[in-house]
C-alpha positions as CSV (number, residue, x, y, z in Angstrom):
1,M,79.8,-7.5,85.0
2,R,82.9,-5.6,84.6
3,S,81.2,-2.3,86.5
4,T,80.2,-4.7,89.0
5,A,83.6,-5.2,89.9
6,V,85.3,-1.8,88.9
7,Q,82.9,-0.2,91.1
8,A,83.8,-2.9,94.3
9,S,87.1,-2.1,93.1
10,R,87.1,1.2,94.4
11,K,85.0,1.0,97.5
12,V,87.5,-1.9,98.8
13,S,90.5,0.6,97.8
14,A,88.8,4.0,99.2
15,A,88.4,1.4,102.4
16,F,92.1,0.9,102.5
17,L,93.5,4.5,102.2
18,D,90.5,5.3,105.0
19,Q,92.0,2.8,107.2
20,A,95.9,3.9,106.7
21,Q,94.7,6.9,107.7
22,S,93.3,5.8,110.9
23,I,96.1,4.2,111.8
24,A,98.2,7.3,111.3
25,K,96.1,8.9,113.1
26,A,96.4,6.7,116.1
27,S,99.7,6.4,116.2
28,G,100.1,10.1,116.3
29,F,101.4,10.8,112.9
30,E,99.7,13.0,110.9
31,S,99.9,11.5,107.5
32,Y,101.4,8.6,105.5
33,D,102.7,7.5,102.0
34,L,101.8,4.9,100.3
35,V,104.8,2.4,99.6
36,D,102.9,-0.6,97.6
37,V,99.6,-1.2,96.9
38,R,98.4,-4.4,95.2
39,V,94.6,-5.1,94.4
40,G,93.9,-8.5,93.3
41,G,90.4,-10.1,92.3
42,D,88.1,-11.9,89.8
43,L,84.9,-11.8,88.4
44,H,82.4,-14.6,87.9
45,I,79.2,-14.9,85.9
46,A,77.1,-17.8,85.9
47,P,74.2,-17.9,83.5
48,S,70.8,-19.0,85.1
49,P,69.7,-22.2,85.2
50,V,67.1,-21.3,83.2
51,L,68.6,-19.7,80.6
52,M,71.3,-22.7,80.5
53,G,68.2,-25.2,79.9
54,R,66.7,-22.4,77.5
55,M,69.9,-22.3,75.3
56,A,70.3,-26.0,74.9
57,M,66.9,-26.7,73.3
58,A,66.9,-24.0,71.1
59,A,70.5,-24.4,69.9
60,D,69.9,-23.0,66.5
61,A,66.7,-20.4,68.0
62,Q,67.9,-16.6,66.0
63,S,67.3,-15.2,69.9
64,L,67.0,-16.6,73.3
65,P,65.6,-14.3,75.9
66,V,66.9,-12.6,78.9
67,A,67.0,-14.8,81.6
68,A,68.6,-13.2,85.3
69,R,71.9,-14.3,85.9
70,M,74.4,-14.9,89.0
71,E,77.3,-12.3,90.1
72,S,80.2,-12.9,92.3
73,V,83.1,-10.3,92.2
74,S,85.7,-11.0,94.7
75,V,88.9,-8.1,95.2
76,Q,91.7,-8.0,97.5
77,V,93.2,-4.8,98.9
78,S,97.4,-5.2,100.2
79,G,99.6,-2.9,100.6
80,R,102.2,-0.9,103.1
81,I,102.2,2.5,104.6
82,R,105.1,4.7,105.4
83,L,103.9,7.0,108.7
84,R,105.1,10.3,108.7
């Protein structure tokens, strides 16, 4: 689902900011400025084999039963910080 990708993006972005703060402190600085940040990723939803089979058998059916599906979310965050 789209909300899963949004949640994953938020978690990864928060982890990036936490790591930036840790790097600043470990380097003897009080904080940091974000120079640039890039967030990317993709969401892949695959219908279950059971649902695919039912869809093939009931092409003219009025409604299809709901079945489980697989979801794969990939999120990458990268960026540069300026220590201050």
